[in-house]
C-alpha positions in Angstrom: 15.0 11.6 1.8 16.4 8.1 1.6 20.0 9.5 1.5 19.4 11.5 4.7 18.0 8.5 6.5 21.0 6.3 5.4 23.4 9.0 6.6 21.6 9.3 9.9 21.7 5.5 10.2 25.5 5.3 9.6 26.0 8.1 12.1 24.0 6.2 14.7 26.0 3.0 13.9 29.3 4.8 14.4 28.2 6.4 17.7 26.9 3.0 18.9 30.2 1.4 18.1 32.2 4.1 20.0 29.9 4.0 23.1 30.1 0.2 23.2 33.9 0.3 23.0 34.2 2.9 25.6 32.5 0.8 28.2 34.9 -0.9 30.6 34.9 -4.6 30.9 37.0 -6.8 33.1 40.2 -5.7 31.3 39.2 -2.0 31.2 38.2 -1.9 27.6 39.0 1.2 25.6 38.1 3.4 28.5 41.5 2.7 29.9 43.1 4.2 26.8 41.4 7.5 27.6 42.7 7.9 31.1 41.4 4.7 32.6 38.4 4.5 34.9 39.8 7.3 37.1 39.4 10.0 34.5 35.8 8.9 33.7 35.1 8.6 37.4 36.1 12.2 38.0 33.5 13.4 35.5 30.6 11.1 36.2 31.3 9.9 39.8 32.4 6.4 40.9 29.7 4.4 39.1 28.3 7.2 37.0 30.3 6.5 33.8 29.2 2.9 33.6 25.6 3.9 34.2 25.7 6.8 31.7 27.4 4.7 29.0 25.0 1.8 29.4 21.9 4.1 29.2 23.4 5.8 26.2 23.9 2.3 24.6 20.3 1.4 25.1 19.1 4.7 23.7 21.4 4.4 20.6 20.3 0.8 20.1 16.6 1.8 20.1 17.4 4.6 17.6 19.3 2.1 15.5 16.3 -0.3 15.4 13.8 2.5 14.6 16.2 3.8 11.9 16.1 0.3 10.3 12.3 0.2 10.3 12.1 3.7 8.8 14.6 2.8 6.1 12.5 -0.2 5.0 9.3 1.9 4.7 11.0 4.9 2.9 13.0 2.8 0.5 10.0 0.6 -0.3 7.9 3.7 -1.1 10.7 5.3 -3.1 11.4 2.3 -5.4 9.1 -0.1 -7.0 7.7 -2.9 -5.0 9.1 -5.6 -7.3 12.7 -6.7 -7.3 14.7 -7.1 -10.5 14.2 -10.9 -10.4 10.4 -10.5 -10.1 10.4 -8.0 -13.1 12.4 -10.5 -15.3 10.1 -13.3 -14.3 7.1 -11.2 -15.3 8.6 -10.4 -18.7 9.3 -14.1 -19.3 6.0 -15.3 -17.9 4.3 -15.6 -21.3 7.2 -17.6 -22.8 8.0 -21.2 -22.1 11.4 -22.7 -21.8 10.9 -24.4 -25.2 10.4 -20.9 -26.8 13.8 -19.8 -25.5 15.7 -22.7 -27.2 16.9 -22.3 -30.8 14.5 -23.9 -33.3 15.7 -26.6 -35.7 13.9 -26.7 -39.0 11.2 -24.4 -40.2 11.9 -20.7 -40.5 15.0 -20.8 -38.2 16.9 -23.2 -40.4 17.4 -20.4 -42.9 19.6 -18.5 -40.5 21.8 -21.6 -39.8 25.0 -21.8 -41.9 24.7 -24.1 -44.8 27.4 -26.6 -45.6 29.8 -25.7 -48.4 29.5 -28.2 -51.4 32.6 -30.3 -51.8 33.6 -30.4 -48.1 32.8 -33.5 -46.2 31.4 -33.2 -42.7 33.1 -34.9 -39.8 36.8 -35.5 -39.2 39.2 -34.2 -41.8 42.3 -36.2 -42.4 45.2 -33.8 -42.1 47.9 -36.3 -43.1 47.4 -35.9 -46.8 
């Protein structure tokens, strides 16, 4: 269901883009590339093309906004209501920051590497 709505939304976006670019502005817009205003005027009348394209733009813009709202509700129902960050915070809610740090001493010291007898710690003089 969500895939169909996303596909419909992308289709509406593409149509809205095309309709906006076809509208003539002061310079003629892309409508001039398709025969200028004369070709569109022959189909829709003198002012009919501009009126039709502006009405179509409004209709597509409303469909675009409604598609956004529908996507929010459908995707929210399809997935869980918590984001990944909220889930991770819920997992770590019982642990404090001190519990996440490595422990020194006690049981954890057994897992730390022990110094080898005969070697001194610190800087080693390599000139010998």
